N, C-alpha and C positions, 0 to 999 in steps of 0.2 A: 459500416460507420468508421472503422479504424484501419489505418494503414501505416504502421510505424515500426518496422523491424529492419533498421538499417544494417548494412553489412558489418560494421564494426562490432555490433552486438553478437553476431555469429562468431566472429573472431574471439571475442571476450569469452564466450562459452568454452571454446577450445583451450584458451589460456587457463581458465579456471580448472578444467578437467586435468590438464597436464600438471598443475601445481599442487593439486589436492593430496597426492600421496605423501608429501612432506609436511602437511598441515596437521596440527594437533587439535585445533578447535576452529569451527566456523562461526563467525558472527554474521547473522542476517539482520540487517536493519529494516524495520517495518515502520509504516506510518501508524501511529497509535490510534488514528481515527478510522483506519480500515486495515487491521492486522491480517485478516484473511485475504482480502483482495490485493494487498500490496506484497504478498508472499508469492514469489515466482515458483510454480510447481516444478520447473526444470531444476532449480537450485535444490529443492527438496530431494529430488532424485539423485543429484550429484553428491550430496552430502549425507546420504542416508546411513553411512557407516562412520560418521564423525559426530562427536558431541557438538551441540549447537547452542549458542547464546543468542536468544532473540532480543534485540534492542528495539523497544517501542519508542521511536523518536517522536518529536513534537507532542510530547505528553501534555505540555502546557496548553495545547489547543483542543485536547480530547476530553471527553466526559470522564472525570475521575472514577466514578463508580463502574463504568464500562471497562475502563483500563484495568481495574482490579480484577474483573472477571476474566479478562484476557490473560493477565499474568498468571492467574490460578490455572487457567486452561493449559497454557504452555508448560508451566512447571510440572503438570501431571503427566506430560509426555516423557518417554524414555530418553535419557541422555540429553535433556533439554532444560535450560533455565531461561527465565525472562526477566528483563529489567526495563522499566519505563523511565525515560529521561527526557529532559530538554537538552539537546546536544550542545547548547551554548553555556550550560551550567556546569562549571568545572567540578563543583562539589559532588554532583550526582554521578559524574563520570568516573570518580575515583574508585568506585566499586568494581569496575569492569576488569582490570588486571587480576584481581583476586578471584573473581568468578571464572575467568579463563583458566587460571591455575587449578581451581577445583574441578573443572570439567575435564581438563587435560589428564589429570591423574599423575602418575609417575613419569617425570621427564628428566633426562640426564642433567646433572648439576652444572655441567659446563656449557649449557646452551639455553637460550630463551624458549619460552612457549611460543610456538609459531601459530599465528592466528590470521585467517583470511577474512576480510570484511567484504560482504557482498550484499546485494539488494537491487531492486529496480531503480531506474533513474529518478532523480529529484526526491529521494526519500530521506536525505540527510547524511549519507555516508561520509562525504568529504568534510562536512562540518563536524561530525563525530571524531574523525581522525585528527583534525586540527585541534579539537578540544583535548583529546588524549595526549597529543604531542606538546600542547602548550604553545604552539606557534602555527602560522599558516604554512602548511606543507602541501595539502591537497587543495586543488582548485575547487571553488564553490560557485554556485550560481542558482538563480531561480528557475532556469530552464532545464528540462530533462537532458540527460546524457552529456554532462559537462566533462566528467572523467572519461578519457579516451584510451587509457592504457593502464597497466598495472603499475602501482607505486609501492615501494617498501619503506617502512619507517620503524625505528626502534623507539619504544616508549618506556617510561618508568615502570618498575614492577617486573622487570625481566620478561617483557613481552615484545615480540617482533610482529608488526602488522604488515599485511599485504592488502592494499586497496585494489579493487577491481572495477572496471567500468560497469555502470548500471546495465543490467541485462533484462530486457523484456522478452516475452515469448511470442511466437508467430501468431497464435490465435488464442483468444480468451473464450473458453466455452461458456462460462457463466456470464450472461449478459448483464446482470446486476453489478458484478464486479467491474466490468468494462466501464459502466457509467460512473461508478464511484471513483475509479482511477482517474477518469477524465475530469470529474468534478473537482478533485483535489489538485489537479495539475501534473499528475504523473505522466500524462500523455500530452504532447504538444497541442496547443489549441488549434493549430493549422491542420491537424489530422482528425479533427472531430467536427461533428455538427453541433455547433455551440448552443443553439436554441434547443435542440433535441435533448442534449445533456442537461440543460437547465430545467427543462420541463420535468424530466424524470427526477432530478434532484429536488425540485420544489415539492413534488408529491411525497418523496421519501422524508423530507424534513417535516412535512405536515403530519406524517405518521409518527415519527420518532420524537420530534421537538416542536409540537404545534405552538406552544406558548412563546418560545423564542422567536419563531418565524413571525407570529402575529405582532409581537412587541417591536421587532426590528423594523417592520414595514407598515405598522399601524393598520393591520388587516382585521376584518371582521371575521365572521364564521368562514371556515375553510371549506370550499365546495367539494362534496364527494364526487367520485368518478363514476360516470355513467358510460359504459362501453358503447361505442358505435359499431354495430355489426358490419357495416360496409367498410369501415376503416380497418377491421381486423381480418378481412379476407386475405388469404394467402394463395398465390398460384400453386397449382398441383405440384410443380417441380421446384417451388421456391423454398427458402429456409423457413423453418418453424421458429417463431419468435415469441417469447414470453411477453404478455401484456403487463409491463411493470407498473403502469398506473393502476391497473386492476389489483395487483398485489398490494400496492400502497393503500389503495382505497380512496385516493384524493385526486382531484382534477388539477394536475400540475400545470397544464396549459392555462387554465383560468387564473391560477395563483400567480403564474409568471406575468400574465397580462396585467394583473392588478399591481404587481410590483413595478412593472414598467411604467404604468400610468402615474404612479406616485413618485417616480424617480426620473423625471425628464424624458420619458419615452412616449408621451402623448403628442401626436402630430396634429396638424391642422385637419379639421374635419372629423376628429375623434378617432383616427387610425392609431393603433398601438404599435410601437416599435418593440417587438419581442426581443430583438437582438440587444437592444439597450437594457431590457430587463434581465437578460441572460448575463450580460457583463456585470451588472450590479450584483446579482445573486452570487455568481461564481467567484468574483473577486472578493466579495465580503466574506464568503464562506472560507476561502483560502487564507484570508487575513485574520480570521478569528473574530470578526465583528458581530457574528450572531451568537457568540458565547462558546463555551467548550462543548463541542459536539462530537459524537462518534457515530459513524454511518453503518456500523454492523456489530453484531454480538456473536459469541460462539454458536448460538442457536441458529444463526444464518448460514453456517457452513453446510453446503449440500451433502446429503448422504452419498457415500461412494457408489459409483455405478458398478454393475456386475463385472464389467471389464477391469475396473480398477481393483476390485476385490480379488479377482483371479490373478492379476499381475502381482499384487501384494503377497498372495499365498505362494506363488511360484518363487518370489524373492526370498521369503522366509524358508522355504524348503531347500533353497540353494545354499543355505548356510550362512548368508550375510558376510560380514567382514569384520576385521578387528581394528581397533584404534591404533594409530601409530604413536608409540611412546618412546621411540629410540632416542 
């Protein structure tokens, strides 16, 4: 479904890796609506020996109760703090320099705390940096991958920021995460099957926020999902795919068809334009018109695989690393 790992992102990964030894704190900007799916596992590996401040951006679009759960989850991790913000709200951003100093620990009095800002594309990094700087320094936009190179800026509170290009990873193993990222616009619409993403999103919204979905589109009862055995067949050598509609328990296809029929997608002869329904649902979700919604909770984080557990154990036995506080 997805093909979106341009060469400049591979270059960005190398730049991040080269700069990290001089960094005191890493800021990872996450989308508050999907804090797990918008966290690049590659960045977690690169920053595993650095204190990390998780900034949950677009908090004004996310479910406040779910956001509190996520902040508590991240705050419980070692060397990690979390702060939910609206990146255009200067008052909320004022806490960030102080948190960076707390995470950095002892730093020489003659230099700033060095902070690297990272995250996937279109998650609000540049808007955050502009808000912290109090002026437009980093380029912003609604499309992913606007920032193409590292940018450095000094802000109040004795903090020096390095902005990095948004970095996606070559393959997302968790299919549910891939669809959530696509639904919120972290992946270019030209790289996804628009209708397929909207079908899965409709089913997920029916599971998590049924009343909001029904109210916005004046829907009746939300149809449950009845799996089609023929549709689920996979070739012997083909990839195994999770039936996300079965996980959600709702028929996203039928829901999307109803949305389309109510929003200008009903053609002559009764044919339903599903692409029209997909445009309506995904655009309005991204604009917050369905209300403040969060597409995942900490309980949705998959359990580590046996290979991941083994890798983590080997890393711990290797002794880890120390924070740079020179």
